[in-house]
All heavy atoms as an XYZ file, in Angstrom:
870
protein
N     132.843     24.028      4.131
C     133.433     23.232      3.100
C     134.042     22.036      3.657
O     134.532     21.911      4.787
C     134.615     24.015      2.402
C     134.105     25.150      1.634
C     135.284     25.827      0.879
O     136.404     25.704      1.210
N     134.922     26.537     -0.256
N     134.055     20.894      2.876
C     134.619     19.620      3.201
C     135.637     19.324      2.151
O     135.399     19.474      1.001
C     133.566     18.593      3.328
C     134.037     17.240      3.668
S     132.671     16.104      3.722
C     133.631     14.609      3.700
N     136.811     18.870      2.577
C     137.864     18.440      1.593
C     137.987     16.939      1.631
O     138.059     16.337      2.641
C     139.201     19.104      1.985
C     140.282     18.731      1.062
C     139.118     20.625      2.033
N     138.010     16.351      0.405
C     138.215     15.006      0.267
C     139.602     14.672     -0.069
O     140.413     15.621     -0.310
C     137.286     14.477     -0.921
C     135.773     14.786     -0.744
C     134.994     14.404     -2.003
C     135.232     13.960      0.425
N     139.955     13.407     -0.114
C     141.431     13.067     -0.315
C     141.894     13.470     -1.647
O     141.160     13.352     -2.704
C     141.552     11.525     -0.174
C     141.456     11.100      1.255
C     141.532      9.617      1.409
N     142.743      8.999      0.772
C     142.809      7.772      0.502
N     141.826      6.948      0.726
N     143.895      7.276     -0.081
N     143.132     13.868     -1.776
C     143.791     14.240     -3.039
C     144.211     13.033     -3.834
O     144.356     11.954     -3.239
C     145.015     15.052     -2.720
C     144.803     16.429     -2.059
O     143.687     16.814     -1.911
O     145.925     17.045     -1.623
N     144.317     13.253     -5.112
C     144.952     12.231     -5.929
C     146.233     12.875     -6.493
O     146.333     14.145     -6.511
C     144.077     11.741     -7.073
C     143.658     12.775     -8.043
C     142.892     11.051     -6.480
C     143.029     12.243     -9.282
N     147.212     12.073     -6.848
C     148.552     12.555     -7.307
C     148.819     12.051     -8.694
O     148.338     11.008     -9.146
C     149.586     12.220     -6.272
C     149.364     12.860     -4.998
N     148.530     12.390     -3.991
C     149.824     14.056     -4.491
C     148.521     13.171     -2.990
N     149.263     14.213     -3.272
N     149.839     12.691     -9.333
C     150.192     12.440    -10.734
C     151.643     12.293    -10.864
O     152.380     12.877    -10.242
C     149.657     13.559    -11.606
C     148.159     13.762    -11.646
C     147.538     14.551    -10.737
C     147.440     13.068    -12.577
C     146.181     14.706    -10.711
C     146.069     13.219    -12.582
C     145.389     13.994    -11.676
N     152.025     11.492    -11.863
C     153.403     11.389    -12.272
C     153.856     12.743    -12.835
O     153.020     13.579    -13.278
C     153.476     10.304    -13.272
C     152.191      9.582    -13.272
C     151.227     10.547    -12.674
N     155.162     12.920    -12.885
C     155.735     14.193    -13.481
C     155.223     14.289    -14.944
O     155.223     13.301    -15.698
C     157.280     14.094    -13.500
C     157.939     15.275    -14.186
C     157.805     16.526    -13.712
C     158.681     15.002    -15.369
C     158.401     17.522    -14.378
C     159.229     16.077    -16.050
C     159.079     17.392    -15.543
O     159.641     18.406    -16.137
N     154.791     15.568    -15.256
C     154.422     15.882    -16.649
C     153.277     15.051    -17.194
O     153.326     14.700    -18.298
C     155.617     15.827    -17.559
C     155.492     16.615    -18.822
O     154.746     17.531    -18.872
N     156.071     16.091    -19.884
N     152.339     14.617    -16.325
C     151.302     13.693    -16.775
C     149.980     14.032    -16.151
O     149.882     14.696    -15.078
C     151.711     12.332    -16.359
O     150.693     11.380    -16.583
N     148.853     13.692    -16.877
C     147.555     13.834    -16.264
C     146.940     12.400    -16.118
O     145.667     12.315    -16.022
C     146.703     14.696    -17.120
O     146.557     14.218    -18.436
N     147.755     11.324    -16.198
C     147.281      9.984    -16.181
C     146.777      9.625    -14.763
O     147.506      9.920    -13.727
C     148.362      9.009    -16.590
C     148.009      7.561    -16.404
C     149.186      6.636    -16.792
O     150.272      7.129    -17.078
N     148.874      5.406    -16.659
N     145.605      9.061    -14.600
C     145.052      8.637    -13.299
C     145.767      7.267    -13.016
O     145.733      6.328    -13.729
C     143.564      8.433    -13.380
C     142.810      9.740    -13.833
C     143.028      7.927    -12.080
C     142.835     10.790    -12.899
N     146.454      7.185    -11.834
C     147.196      6.001    -11.407
C     146.154      5.060    -10.763
O     145.120      5.543    -10.165
C     148.225      6.439    -10.507
C     149.230      7.435    -11.167
S     149.978      6.843    -12.630
C     151.037      5.601    -12.153
N     146.443      3.730    -10.709
C     145.498      2.782    -10.176
C     145.162      3.052     -8.712
O     144.010      2.938     -8.383
C     146.283      1.452    -10.314
C     147.171      1.678    -11.464
C     147.611      3.087    -11.463
N     146.073      3.460     -7.883
C     145.775      3.787     -6.487
C     144.775      4.927     -6.368
O     143.942      4.956     -5.494
C     147.055      4.018     -5.696
N     145.021      5.914     -7.226
C     144.182      7.087     -7.268
C     142.807      6.807     -7.871
O     141.870      7.491     -7.476
C     144.810      8.214     -7.968
C     146.035      8.655     -7.256
O     145.936      8.810     -5.995
O     147.126      8.906     -7.798
N     142.674      5.770     -8.695
C     141.410      5.415     -9.224
C     140.496      4.908     -8.113
O     139.273      5.218     -8.055
C     141.595      4.348    -10.316
N     141.099      4.250     -7.089
C     140.322      3.769     -5.980
C     139.839      4.978     -5.130
O     138.652      4.981     -4.723
C     141.177      2.865     -5.010
N     140.616      6.045     -5.088
C     140.153      7.240     -4.320
C     138.993      7.891     -5.080
O     137.967      8.263     -4.505
C     141.317      8.177     -4.154
C     142.336      7.618     -3.201
C     140.825      9.587     -3.648
C     143.681      8.387     -3.112
N     139.110      7.959     -6.445
C     138.000      8.545     -7.220
C     136.765      7.679     -7.129
O     135.637      8.250     -7.114
C     138.522      8.609     -8.750
C     139.484      9.724     -9.025
C     140.044      9.584    -10.414
C     138.896     11.131     -8.760
N     136.871      6.381     -7.003
C     135.703      5.529     -6.849
C     135.010      5.892     -5.450
O     133.775      5.891     -5.403
C     136.074      4.068     -6.992
C     136.385      3.727     -8.407
C     137.051      2.261     -8.556
O     137.097      1.571     -7.579
N     137.435      1.950     -9.776
N     135.798      6.137     -4.446
C     135.298      6.467     -3.161
C     134.556      7.825     -3.253
O     133.452      8.034     -2.663
C     136.301      6.555     -2.091
C     136.869      5.157     -1.760
C     138.110      5.223     -0.814
O     138.641      6.355     -0.550
N     138.629      4.152     -0.478
N     135.176      8.761     -3.916
C     134.539     10.045     -4.130
C     133.237      9.950     -4.927
O     132.237     10.567     -4.615
C     135.516     11.112     -4.857
C     136.713     11.334     -3.844
C     134.849     12.358     -5.252
C     137.820     12.110     -4.473
N     133.257      9.064     -5.973
C     132.134      8.814     -6.814
C     130.994      8.273     -5.924
O     129.814      8.600     -6.114
N     131.322      7.329     -5.098
C     130.318      6.708     -4.213
C     129.694      7.727     -3.316
O     128.440      7.729     -3.053
C     130.889      5.551     -3.454
N     130.547      8.570     -2.740
C     130.039      9.707     -1.898
C     129.088     10.595     -2.685
O     127.984     10.910     -2.187
C     131.249     10.471     -1.369
C     130.814     11.745     -0.583
C     130.488     11.627      0.733
C     130.845     12.987     -1.200
C     130.117     12.781      1.466
C     130.467     14.104     -0.541
C     130.080     13.969      0.779
N     129.505     10.958     -3.877
C     128.630     11.892     -4.663
C     127.332     11.232     -5.070
O     126.315     11.888     -5.143
C     129.408     12.329     -5.902
C     130.580     13.341     -5.514
S     131.470     13.954     -6.909
C     130.214     15.150     -7.544
N     127.338      9.958     -5.242
C     126.092      9.239     -5.631
C     125.138      9.190     -4.372
O     123.981      9.349     -4.514
C     126.373      7.803     -6.066
C     126.894      7.792     -7.504
C     127.151      6.273     -7.938
C     127.711      6.259     -9.300
N     128.011      4.875     -9.721
N     125.742      9.110     -3.215
C     124.975      9.062     -1.997
C     124.357     10.450     -1.720
O     123.280     10.524     -1.117
C     125.787      8.542     -0.816
C     125.059      8.398      0.461
C     125.989      7.784      1.488
N     125.173      7.666      2.715
C     125.694      7.707      3.956
N     127.052      7.761      4.035
N     124.997      7.667      4.962
N     125.100     11.535     -2.053
C     124.634     12.857     -1.851
C     124.632     13.603     -3.260
O     125.468     14.414     -3.513
C     125.559     13.567     -0.901
C     125.695     12.938      0.478
C     126.705     12.039      0.701
C     124.698     13.218      1.405
C     126.808     11.376      1.998
C     124.720     12.573      2.620
C     125.777     11.747      2.928
N     123.560     13.340     -4.029
C     123.531     13.796     -5.392
C     123.414     15.322     -5.576
O     123.604     15.841     -6.680
C     122.281     13.097     -5.974
C     121.420     12.694     -4.851
C     122.324     12.491     -3.677
N     123.055     15.995     -4.529
C     122.987     17.529     -4.645
C     124.271     18.202     -4.356
O     124.376     19.457     -4.458
C     121.876     18.010     -3.769
O     122.157     17.665     -2.381
C     120.515     17.517     -4.082
N     125.282     17.471     -3.981
C     126.591     18.058     -3.590
C     127.247     18.707     -4.795
O     127.047     18.239     -6.007
C     127.532     16.916     -3.023
C     128.078     16.050     -4.086
C     128.632     17.569     -2.273
N     127.964     19.856     -4.580
C     128.765     20.536     -5.611
C     130.158     20.327     -5.226
O     130.536     20.616     -4.153
C     128.386     21.978     -5.683
C     129.228     22.773     -6.675
C     126.899     22.184     -6.052
N     130.965     19.866     -6.186
C     132.370     19.617     -5.890
C     133.263     20.395     -6.848
O     132.941     20.581     -8.042
C     132.676     18.088     -6.035
C     134.056     17.824     -5.518
C     132.536     17.653     -7.477
C     134.341     16.247     -5.364
N     134.306     20.913     -6.358
C     135.355     21.603     -7.165
C     136.600     20.729     -7.176
O     137.032     20.314     -6.123
C     135.634     22.980     -6.580
C     136.756     23.711     -7.383
C     137.131     24.981     -6.808
O     136.338     25.914     -6.926
N     138.296     25.145     -6.239
N     137.186     20.582     -8.390
C     138.342     19.839     -8.515
C     139.426     20.844     -8.933
O     139.323     21.421     -9.973
C     138.300     18.727     -9.560
C     137.127     17.763     -9.256
C     139.683     17.967     -9.706
C     136.840     16.719    -10.384
N     140.444     21.001     -8.064
C     141.575     22.005     -8.405
C     142.755     21.157     -8.856
O     143.323     20.247     -8.149
N     143.261     21.454    -10.077
C     144.429     20.817    -10.614
C     145.689     21.582    -10.280
O     145.739     22.834    -10.388
N     146.710     20.911     -9.752
C     147.938     21.519     -9.290
C     149.122     20.879     -9.915
O     149.063     19.709    -10.349
C     148.072     21.421     -7.764
C     146.974     22.016     -7.000
N     147.129     23.316     -6.481
C     145.755     21.707     -6.610
C     146.024     23.679     -5.824
N     145.140     22.661     -5.966
N     150.262     21.617     -9.950
C     151.529     21.132    -10.561
C     152.656     21.502     -9.634
O     152.476     22.358     -8.699
C     151.759     21.838    -11.881
S     150.461     21.559    -13.142
N     153.788     20.843     -9.915
C     155.036     21.261     -9.183
C     155.554     22.519     -9.891
O     154.974     23.018    -10.811
C     155.980     20.146     -9.069
C     156.531     19.599    -10.371
O     156.731     20.442    -11.272
O     156.821     18.474    -10.478
N     156.645     23.027     -9.336
C     157.171     24.259     -9.805
C     157.919     24.261    -11.131
O     158.235     25.290    -11.734
C     158.128     24.875     -8.716
C     159.346     24.010     -8.586
C     160.204     24.407     -7.383
O     159.766     25.188     -6.505
O     161.413     24.067     -7.405
N     158.186     23.004    -11.622
C     158.949     22.946    -12.856
C     158.002     23.300    -14.051
O     156.799     22.944    -14.029
C     159.505     21.569    -13.006
C     160.566     21.294    -11.949
C     161.037     19.888    -11.811
N     159.958     18.937    -11.362
C     160.096     17.653    -11.315
N     161.275     17.104    -11.618
N     159.111     16.880    -10.873
N     158.615     23.844    -15.104
C     157.814     24.215    -16.242
C     157.388     25.676    -16.122
O     157.418     26.267    -15.062
N     156.946     26.317    -17.250
C     156.477     27.643    -17.283
C     155.146     27.735    -16.596
O     154.439     26.802    -16.489
C     156.336     28.144    -18.674
O     155.314     27.494    -19.367
C     157.645     28.017    -19.474
N     154.761     28.870    -16.129
C     153.493     29.097    -15.515
C     152.413     28.754    -16.505
O     151.358     28.121    -16.066
C     153.332     30.542    -14.972
C     152.014     30.754    -14.217
C     151.907     32.141    -13.572
O     152.925     32.795    -13.491
O     150.842     32.391    -13.116
N     152.484     29.190    -17.741
C     151.509     28.880    -18.750
C     151.280     27.427    -18.932
O     150.198     26.849    -18.964
C     151.891     29.556    -20.059
C     150.841     29.647    -21.166
C     151.456     30.387    -22.347
O     152.067     29.826    -23.152
O     151.095     31.610    -22.366
N     152.420     26.692    -19.054
C     152.270     25.230    -19.229
C     151.692     24.539    -18.002
O     150.765     23.670    -18.105
C     153.800     24.622    -19.405
C     153.720     23.082    -19.509
C     153.397     22.519    -20.704
C     154.070     22.296    -18.427
C     153.296     21.100    -20.783
C     154.008     20.969    -18.469
C     153.589     20.304    -19.690
O     153.544     18.958    -19.786
N     152.107     24.954    -16.768
C     151.525     24.341    -15.613
C     150.042     24.660    -15.442
O     149.309     23.840    -14.943
C     152.314     24.806    -14.316
C     153.671     24.105    -14.306
O     153.774     22.995    -14.908
N     154.627     24.724    -13.609
N     149.557     25.847    -15.844
C     148.131     26.093    -15.801
C     147.491     25.160    -16.715
O     146.406     24.588    -16.355
C     147.822     27.641    -16.179
C     148.313     28.548    -15.081
C     146.357     27.807    -16.517
C     147.504     28.497    -13.752
N     147.993     24.961    -17.929
C     147.325     23.953    -18.823
C     147.357     22.590    -18.351
O     146.382     21.789    -18.429
C     148.112     24.011    -20.182
O     147.616     23.102    -21.040
N     148.480     22.102    -17.681
C     148.594     20.769    -17.120
C     147.678     20.600    -15.994
O     146.951     19.579    -15.855
C     149.994     20.422    -16.754
C     150.294     19.060    -16.179
C     149.887     17.971    -17.180
C     151.776     18.954    -15.879
N     147.522     21.590    -15.127
C     146.643     21.501    -14.012
C     145.088     21.356    -14.462
O     144.444     20.625    -13.881
N     144.821     22.144    -15.575
C     143.462     21.968    -16.057
C     143.238     20.557    -16.639
O     142.236     20.013    -16.479
C     143.324     22.971    -17.239
C     141.992     22.968    -17.891
O     140.939     23.176    -17.155
O     141.864     22.604    -19.139
N     144.226     20.028    -17.359
C     144.095     18.641    -17.844
C     143.905     17.610    -16.684
O     143.055     16.692    -16.800
C     145.310     18.225    -18.653
C     145.405     18.914    -19.975
C     146.731     18.472    -20.707
C     146.952     19.283    -21.945
N     148.268     19.064    -22.611
N     144.691     17.782    -15.619
C     144.510     16.924    -14.459
C     143.159     17.026    -13.883
O     142.515     15.979    -13.566
C     145.561     17.237    -13.420
C     147.041     16.846    -13.910
C     148.062     17.255    -12.968
N     149.330     16.675    -13.425
C     150.531     17.090    -12.927
N     150.607     18.008    -12.020
N     151.575     16.444    -13.375
N     142.682     18.186    -13.705
C     141.294     18.356    -13.151
C     140.204     17.802    -13.990
O     139.257     17.094    -13.600
C     141.079     19.848    -12.815
N     140.393     18.020    -15.304
C     139.361     17.466    -16.270
C     139.381     15.919    -16.320
O     138.391     15.293    -16.479
C     139.614     18.107    -17.703
C     139.145     19.576    -17.701
C     139.361     20.170    -19.095
N     139.069     21.599    -19.015
C     137.887     22.111    -19.110
N     136.891     21.329    -19.261
N     137.737     23.429    -19.073
N     140.644     15.316    -16.271
C     140.692     13.888    -16.221
C     139.899     13.322    -15.043
O     139.189     12.279    -15.185
C     142.111     13.478    -16.175
C     142.868     13.567    -17.472
C     142.518     12.413    -18.393
C     143.460     12.420    -19.568
N     143.375     11.327    -20.413
N     140.061     13.925    -13.870
C     139.321     13.454    -12.747
C     137.798     13.587    -12.895
O     137.024     12.694    -12.531
C     139.802     14.161    -11.469
N     137.365     14.724    -13.388
C     136.024     14.951    -13.710
C     135.427     13.958    -14.683
O     134.411     13.352    -14.423
C     135.761     16.402    -14.263
C     134.326     16.751    -14.616
C     134.230     18.131    -15.200
C     132.704     18.401    -15.521
N     132.558     19.823    -15.989
N     136.166     13.667    -15.728
C     135.737     12.673    -16.681
C     135.637     11.262    -16.125
O     134.674     10.539    -16.380
C     136.661     12.537    -17.872
C     136.643     13.874    -18.811
C     137.883     13.902    -19.753
O     138.628     12.932    -19.827
O     137.968     14.911    -20.444
N     136.562     10.949    -15.191
C     136.551      9.626    -14.557
C     135.290      9.555    -13.683
O     134.527      8.599    -13.705
C     137.747      9.530    -13.679
C     137.980      8.130    -13.129
C     138.876      7.221    -13.732
C     137.304      7.664    -11.951
C     139.016      5.868    -13.325
C     137.483      6.355    -11.507
C     138.318      5.496    -12.198
O     138.429      4.282    -11.711
N     134.941     10.551    -12.907
C     133.840     10.516    -12.061
C     132.482     10.534    -12.945
O     131.590      9.803    -12.539
C     133.783     11.861    -11.216
C     134.811     11.943    -10.096
C     134.833     13.252     -9.410
C     134.557     10.794     -9.046
N     132.507     11.189    -14.023
C     131.239     11.101    -14.882
C     131.131      9.747    -15.477
O     129.986      9.266    -15.649
C     131.391     12.206    -15.953
C     131.197     13.584    -15.444
C     131.428     14.668    -16.482
O     132.257     14.494    -17.423
N     130.773     15.783    -16.337
N     132.209      9.042    -15.865
C     132.118      7.660    -16.320
C     131.580      6.737    -15.231
O     131.036      5.714    -15.578
C     133.443      7.175    -16.823
C     133.817      7.733    -18.199
C     134.986      6.961    -18.817
N     136.129      6.884    -18.002
C     137.168      7.793    -17.966
N     137.131      8.854    -18.740
N     138.160      7.644    -17.134
N     131.756      7.106    -14.045
C     131.139      6.312    -12.955
C     129.696      6.550    -12.688
O     129.036      5.922    -11.943
C     131.873      6.568    -11.605
C     133.300      6.193    -11.487
C     133.917      6.730    -10.154
C     133.524      4.717    -11.600
N     129.157      7.515    -13.462
C     127.708      7.837    -13.416
C     127.368      8.863    -12.295
O     126.239      8.918    -11.924
N     128.365      9.617    -11.934
C     128.068     10.670    -10.869
C     127.354     11.809    -11.541
O     127.646     12.308    -12.560
C     129.475     11.191    -10.300
C     129.224     12.366     -9.445
C     130.183     10.068     -9.556
N     126.296     12.109    -10.848
C     125.408     13.272    -11.209
C     125.945     14.461    -10.455
O     127.037     14.440     -9.796
N     125.245     15.516    -10.430
C     125.558     16.645     -9.698
C     126.534     17.549    -10.392
O     126.926     17.307    -11.521
N     126.863     18.552     -9.684
C     127.774     19.633    -10.306
C     129.199     19.384     -9.964
O     129.605     19.176     -8.780
C     127.278     20.971     -9.715
C     127.941     22.138    -10.393
C     127.321     22.571    -11.654
C     127.933     23.857    -12.044
N     127.778     24.114    -13.397
N     130.078     19.364    -11.023
C     131.483     19.257    -10.776
C     132.240     20.414    -11.507
O     131.972     20.563    -12.747
C     132.030     17.860    -11.378
C     131.398     16.714    -10.658
C     133.601     17.847    -11.165
C     131.737     15.381    -11.329
N     132.885     21.305    -10.863
C     133.640     22.330    -11.413
C     135.110     22.040    -11.404
O     135.591     21.374    -10.527
C     133.372     23.596    -10.596
C     131.874     23.985    -10.631
C     131.830     25.299     -9.788
N     130.550     25.248     -9.065
C     130.088     26.236     -8.372
N     130.784     27.335     -8.282
N     128.969     26.081     -7.698
N     135.756     22.487    -12.446
C     137.233     22.314    -12.510
C     137.887     23.718    -12.455
O     137.344     24.644    -13.015
C     137.674     21.584    -13.655
O     137.331     22.177    -14.866
C     137.071     20.105    -13.706
N     139.110     23.759    -11.854
C     139.873     24.905    -11.801
C     141.271     24.530    -11.867
O     141.651     23.441    -11.323
C     139.529     25.883    -10.687
C     139.881     25.162     -9.341
C     140.272     27.199    -10.766
N     142.218     25.337    -12.526
C     143.583     24.981    -12.504
C     144.372     26.071    -11.724
O     144.178     27.275    -12.023
C     144.246     24.960    -13.904
O     145.608     24.786    -13.852
N     145.241     25.646    -10.766
C     146.050     26.534     -9.959
C     147.475     26.459    -10.490
O     148.343     27.260    -10.049
C     145.965     26.203     -8.479
C     144.635     26.400     -7.956
C     143.798     25.365     -7.639
C     144.049     27.664     -7.779
C     142.542     25.464     -7.075
C     142.832     27.831     -7.202
C     142.046     26.813     -6.964
O     140.767     26.976     -6.420
N     147.777     25.590    -11.399
C     149.141     25.401    -11.854
C     150.067     25.187    -10.734
O     149.786     24.416     -9.890
N     151.150     25.997    -10.656
C     152.130     25.852     -9.568
C     151.909     26.839     -8.473
O     152.680     26.996     -7.500
C     153.596     26.106    -10.195
C     153.734     27.419    -10.720
C     154.958     27.613    -11.547
O     154.962     27.044    -12.669
O     155.880     28.366    -11.133
N     150.755     27.605     -8.517
C     150.607     28.721     -7.621
C     150.167     28.423     -6.195
O     150.143     29.370     -5.371
C     149.651     29.750     -8.298
C     150.201     30.304     -9.570
O     151.402     30.710     -9.584
N     149.415     30.317    -10.645
N     149.741     27.200     -5.882
C     149.324     26.886     -4.535
C     150.049     25.601     -4.087
O     149.354     24.565     -3.939
C     147.816     26.734     -4.480
C     147.036     28.009     -4.685
C     145.592     27.802     -4.415
N     144.827     29.064     -4.543
C     143.549     29.171     -4.351
N     142.857     28.029     -4.006
N     142.958     30.307     -4.547
N     151.339     25.658     -3.868
C     151.960     24.450     -3.530
C     151.585     23.898     -2.102
O     151.359     24.729     -1.180
C     153.492     24.879     -3.487
C     153.465     26.298     -3.336
C     152.157     26.790     -4.017
N     151.472     22.676     -1.983
C     151.207     22.051     -0.675
C     152.530     21.876      0.173
O     152.418     22.142      1.315
C     150.570     20.662     -0.913
C     150.068     19.871      0.343
C     148.924     20.650      0.958
C     149.596     18.513     -0.150
N     153.554     21.591     -0.560
C     154.875     21.416      0.054
C     155.878     22.385     -0.505
O     155.875     22.675     -1.753
C     155.386     19.948     -0.182
N     156.709     22.981      0.357
C     157.751     23.917     -0.113
C     159.024     23.042     -0.426
O     159.319     22.061      0.273
C     157.970     24.967      0.891
C     156.801     25.753      1.213
C     156.273     26.632     -0.043
O     157.099     27.119     -0.756
N     155.065     26.652     -0.205
N     159.786     23.519     -1.370
C     161.063     22.917     -1.660
C     161.268     22.529     -3.116
O     160.284     22.321     -3.801
N     162.500     22.358     -3.467
C     162.797     21.990     -4.917
C     163.516     20.633     -4.832
O     164.647     20.544     -5.164
C     163.670     23.041     -5.532
O     163.016     24.246     -5.593
N     162.714     19.635     -4.490
C     163.150     18.262     -4.573
C     161.948     17.323     -4.702
O     160.789     17.790     -4.628
C     163.897     17.891     -3.218
C     162.980     18.047     -1.975
C     162.398     16.936     -1.480
C     162.856     19.253     -1.394
C     161.551     17.098     -0.384
C     161.996     19.397     -0.262
C     161.383     18.301      0.258
O     160.597     18.399      1.339
N     162.196     16.119     -5.167
C     161.149     15.203     -5.598
C     160.045     14.960     -4.510
O     158.915     14.940     -4.876
C     161.663     13.845     -5.996
C     160.696     12.890     -6.599
C     159.817     13.465     -7.746
O     160.316     14.157     -8.606
O     158.607     13.206     -7.734
N     160.419     14.916     -3.251
C     159.428     14.824     -2.172
C     158.456     15.863     -2.222
O     157.209     15.612     -2.059
N     158.883     17.095     -2.324
C     157.917     18.238     -2.417
C     157.156     18.284     -3.818
O     155.921     18.496     -3.789
C     158.621     19.556     -2.228
N     157.887     18.024     -4.847
C     157.231     17.983     -6.206
C     156.133     17.084     -6.259
O     155.065     17.260     -6.816
C     158.212     17.834     -7.254
C     159.236     18.878     -7.379
C     159.127     20.230     -7.179
C     160.671     18.797     -7.918
N     160.295     20.969     -7.451
C     161.206     20.034     -7.868
C     161.402     17.667     -8.297
C     162.504     20.233     -8.333
C     162.650     17.918     -8.765
C     163.175     19.152     -8.718
N     156.379     15.820     -5.739
C     155.359     14.776     -5.807
C     154.055     15.036     -5.046
O     152.980     14.779     -5.403
C     155.845     13.431     -5.421
O     156.225     13.419     -4.089
N     154.252     15.817     -3.976
C     153.062     16.233     -3.145
C     152.320     17.338     -3.884
O     151.041     17.397     -3.782
C     153.476     16.776     -1.779
C     154.003     15.656     -0.922
C     154.315     16.294      0.462
O     153.533     16.944      1.098
N     155.607     16.066      0.854
N     152.970     18.162     -4.619
C     152.330     19.233     -5.354
C     151.664     18.901     -6.640
O     150.745     19.645     -7.146
C     153.383     20.369     -5.600
C     153.775     20.994     -4.258
O     153.055     21.053     -3.306
N     155.051     21.476     -4.269
N     152.004     17.732     -7.263
C     151.282     17.274     -8.425
C     150.076     16.552     -8.060
O     150.058     15.300     -7.842
C     152.223     16.363     -9.225
C     153.498     16.996     -9.755
C     154.298     16.027    -10.651
N     154.701     14.811    -10.052
C     155.853     14.453     -9.480
N     156.808     15.376     -9.528
N     156.032     13.305     -9.014
N     148.979     17.264     -7.984
C     147.798     16.696     -7.403
C     146.539     17.370     -7.887
O     146.495     18.433     -8.491
C     147.780     16.877     -5.850
C     147.596     18.358     -5.417
C     147.992     18.599     -3.944
N     147.615     19.927     -3.580
C     148.278     21.087     -3.791
N     149.376     20.973     -4.537
N     147.979     22.216     -3.402
N     145.349     16.619     -7.601
C     144.052     17.212     -7.701
C     143.531     17.293     -6.264
O     143.628     16.315     -5.536
C     143.110     16.360     -8.605
C     143.221     16.645    -10.098
O     143.780     17.686    -10.402
O     142.677     15.814    -10.794
N     142.888     18.373     -5.990
C     142.208     18.601     -4.683
C     140.759     18.615     -4.949
O     140.343     19.219     -5.922
C     142.638     19.889     -3.971
C     144.002     19.919     -3.417
C     144.380     21.230     -2.690
O     143.879     22.276     -3.112
O     145.173     21.166     -1.829
N     140.004     18.021     -4.058
C     138.508     17.941     -4.244
C     137.938     18.697     -3.028
O     138.161     18.288     -1.844
C     138.076     16.519     -4.188
C     138.666     15.694     -5.399
C     139.927     15.103     -5.255
C     137.966     15.551     -6.498
C     140.493     14.442     -6.308
C     138.517     14.818     -7.608
C     139.823     14.302     -7.416
N     137.131     19.653     -3.295
C     136.498     20.486     -2.187
C     135.005     20.466     -2.531
O     134.459     20.744     -3.541
C     137.045     21.855     -2.250
C     136.320     22.758     -1.190
C     138.541     21.906     -1.940
N     134.275     20.135     -1.412
C     132.772     20.189     -1.517
C     132.319     21.597     -1.081
O     132.755     22.087     -0.018
C     132.101     19.186     -0.617
C     132.563     17.764     -1.019
C     130.602     19.278     -0.582
C     132.104     16.628     -0.127
N     131.639     22.245     -1.966
C     131.212     23.591     -1.710
C     129.866     23.672     -1.078
O     129.030     22.831     -1.226
C     131.191     24.375     -3.041
C     132.599     24.361     -3.711
C     132.547     25.101     -5.017
O     131.579     25.177     -5.769
O     133.660     25.590     -5.365
């Protein structure tokens, strides 16, 4: 498996930020170069909110990234999954940890 760079989200949002759009464009260029690649986008949240809400928000984040890549004309297989708050990257209950955990992870399968 190969992991590509994560993108991050504002609190309680699935909005793609301008800096992260550049990362998605790089991922899109990679996928166009290797059209048979299968990618999984995992949506993640920080610990705030209910588990049910965070699963839903993680799903929205993953789907937004998938839609962005599809608008770039990326072919191939893109799967989405939501982990909600269940796979934190950073531990702790402060903004520094929360901001790292609000992310989409891209894994080439």
